[in-house]
C-alpha positions as CSV (number, residue, x, y, z in Angstrom):
1,X,0.0,0.0,0.0
2,X,1.1,3.5,-0.8
3,X,-0.1,6.6,1.1
4,X,-0.3,10.2,0.4
5,X,-0.2,12.6,3.3
6,X,-2.3,15.8,3.1
7,X,-2.2,18.6,5.6
8,X,-5.4,20.5,6.0
9,X,-4.9,23.8,7.8
10,X,-8.6,24.4,8.5
11,X,-10.8,21.4,8.7
12,X,-13.8,23.4,7.5
13,X,-12.0,23.6,4.0
14,X,-11.7,19.8,3.8
15,X,-14.2,18.3,1.3
16,X,-14.2,14.7,2.8
17,X,-15.6,15.3,6.3
18,X,-18.2,12.6,5.9
19,X,-15.5,10.0,5.3
20,X,-13.7,11.1,8.4
21,X,-16.9,11.0,10.5
22,X,-17.4,7.4,9.2
23,X,-14.0,6.4,10.5
24,X,-14.6,8.2,13.8
25,X,-17.9,6.3,14.3
26,X,-16.1,3.0,13.6
27,X,-13.5,3.7,16.3
28,X,-15.4,6.0,18.7
29,X,-15.2,3.9,21.8
30,X,-12.3,1.6,21.2
31,X,-9.7,3.3,23.3
32,X,-11.5,6.2,24.9
33,X,-14.3,6.6,27.4
34,X,-17.7,6.7,25.6
35,X,-18.2,10.2,24.2
36,X,-21.9,9.9,25.1
37,X,-20.9,9.9,28.8
38,X,-19.3,13.4,28.5
39,X,-21.7,16.0,29.8
40,X,-21.2,18.4,26.9
41,X,-22.2,15.6,24.5
42,X,-25.5,14.7,26.1
43,X,-28.5,14.4,23.7
44,X,-26.4,14.6,20.5
45,X,-26.1,12.0,17.8
46,X,-22.7,10.5,17.2
47,X,-22.3,12.6,14.0
48,X,-23.2,15.7,15.9
49,X,-20.6,14.9,18.6
50,X,-18.0,14.4,15.9
51,X,-18.9,17.7,14.3
52,X,-18.5,19.5,17.6
53,X,-15.2,17.8,18.3
54,X,-13.7,18.7,14.9
55,X,-14.5,22.4,14.9
56,X,-14.0,24.3,11.7
57,X,-10.7,25.9,12.7
58,X,-8.7,22.7,13.6
59,X,-5.9,21.4,11.5
60,X,-5.5,17.8,10.4
61,X,-3.0,15.5,8.8
62,X,-4.7,12.9,6.6
63,X,-3.3,9.7,5.3
64,X,-4.9,8.6,2.0
65,X,-4.5,5.2,0.5
66,X,-3.5,6.1,-3.1
67,X,-4.7,2.8,-4.5
68,X,-8.3,3.1,-3.3
69,X,-8.4,6.9,-2.6
70,X,-9.6,6.0,0.9
71,X,-8.8,7.9,4.1
72,X,-6.7,5.6,6.1
73,X,-5.8,7.7,9.1
74,X,-6.0,11.2,10.7
75,X,-4.1,13.2,13.2
76,X,-6.0,16.2,14.6
77,X,-3.4,19.0,15.4
78,X,-3.5,22.0,17.6
79,X,-0.9,24.7,18.4
80,X,0.0,25.2,22.0
81,X,-2.4,24.0,24.7
82,X,-5.0,26.4,25.9
83,X,-6.0,24.2,28.9
84,X,-2.7,25.0,30.6
85,X,-1.8,21.4,31.3
86,X,1.3,21.6,29.1
87,X,2.5,25.0,30.1
88,X,6.0,23.6,30.9
89,X,6.3,22.6,27.3
90,X,5.3,25.7,25.4
91,X,5.1,26.4,22.6
92,X,4.1,23.0,21.3
93,X,2.3,21.3,18.5
94,X,-0.2,19.0,20.1
95,X,-1.5,15.9,18.4
96,X,-5.1,15.9,19.8
97,X,-6.3,12.7,18.2
98,X,-4.7,9.8,16.5
99,X,-7.1,7.6,14.4
100,X,-6.2,4.8,12.0
101,X,-9.0,3.0,10.3
102,X,-9.2,-0.7,11.4
103,X,-8.3,-2.1,8.0
104,X,-5.0,-0.1,8.0
105,X,-3.7,-1.0,11.4
106,X,-0.6,-2.9,12.2
107,X,1.2,-1.9,9.0
108,X,3.2,1.1,10.5
109,X,0.9,3.8,9.3
110,X,0.6,5.6,12.6
111,X,4.4,5.6,13.0
112,X,4.8,7.1,9.5
113,X,2.2,9.7,10.4
114,X,4.2,10.7,13.5
115,X,7.2,11.2,11.1
116,X,5.0,13.3,8.8
117,X,4.0,15.5,11.8
118,X,7.6,16.0,12.6
119,X,8.3,17.1,9.1
120,X,5.3,19.4,9.1
121,X,6.4,20.9,12.3
122,X,9.9,21.6,10.9
123,X,8.5,23.2,7.7
124,X,5.4,25.0,9.0
125,X,4.9,25.2,12.8
126,X,8.5,25.3,14.0
127,X,7.5,24.5,17.6
128,X,10.2,23.2,20.0
129,X,7.9,20.5,21.4
130,X,5.5,17.9,20.0
131,X,2.9,16.8,22.6
132,X,0.0,14.4,22.9
133,X,-2.0,12.6,25.4
134,X,-3.9,9.3,25.7
135,X,-6.1,7.5,28.2
136,X,-4.5,5.2,30.7
137,X,-6.0,2.1,29.1
138,X,-4.7,2.7,25.6
139,X,-1.6,0.5,25.6
140,X,-1.2,0.7,21.9
141,X,-0.8,4.4,22.0
142,X,1.6,4.3,24.9
143,X,3.7,2.0,22.9
144,X,3.6,4.2,19.8
145,X,4.7,7.3,21.8
146,X,7.7,5.5,23.3
147,X,8.6,4.0,20.0
148,X,8.6,7.4,18.3
149,X,10.7,9.1,20.9
150,X,8.1,10.7,23.2
151,X,8.6,10.7,26.9
152,X,6.0,10.6,29.6
153,X,5.7,14.1,31.0
154,X,2.9,13.7,33.6
155,X,-0.4,12.0,34.4
156,X,-3.6,13.8,35.3
157,X,-7.2,13.0,36.0
158,X,-9.8,14.0,33.6
159,X,-11.7,17.2,34.9
160,X,-15.1,15.7,34.3
161,X,-14.4,12.3,35.8
162,X,-11.6,11.8,38.3
163,X,-11.6,8.1,37.7
164,X,-10.2,8.7,34.2
165,X,-6.4,9.1,33.9
166,X,-4.7,10.9,30.9
167,X,-1.1,10.3,30.2
168,X,0.7,13.3,28.6
169,X,3.7,12.6,26.3
170,X,6.2,15.2,25.0
171,X,9.0,15.1,22.4
172,X,11.5,17.9,22.2
173,X,12.3,18.7,18.6
174,X,16.0,18.7,17.6
């Protein structure tokens, strides 16, 4: 399989949102707490929740299978961190979400996308840190962070549910 990587600076300008939403629905609760349990999501359909999450101004890196013209993966990106949790690592480019469609897993796509984010940071963002977070139970993501040179910066509890733990990883750019 061959992949093309496309950077979309503003998600609102991306013409294939429905395809992204389809992937998000496939993987919605695999590694994260159910989105329907989050108070700000009550009463909304899965597609409405996804639309809220991917606000128009966010940036994304998309991996497209060039043979089938199918979206294989997505990294949702954000500059800095307005929640203040990563203030010791500012400025940073934060990878908010990592999604690889089930059919494209275990072939190294997420690792390649981490490399693409590093290149994008060098050419476009120029931030001294790359950062990301994952839930305590997402062992696959913990492994990917370590494998790609990220180090565990700290662990926090989720503000809306103190039973949920988030692990924050940071990589200093050389």
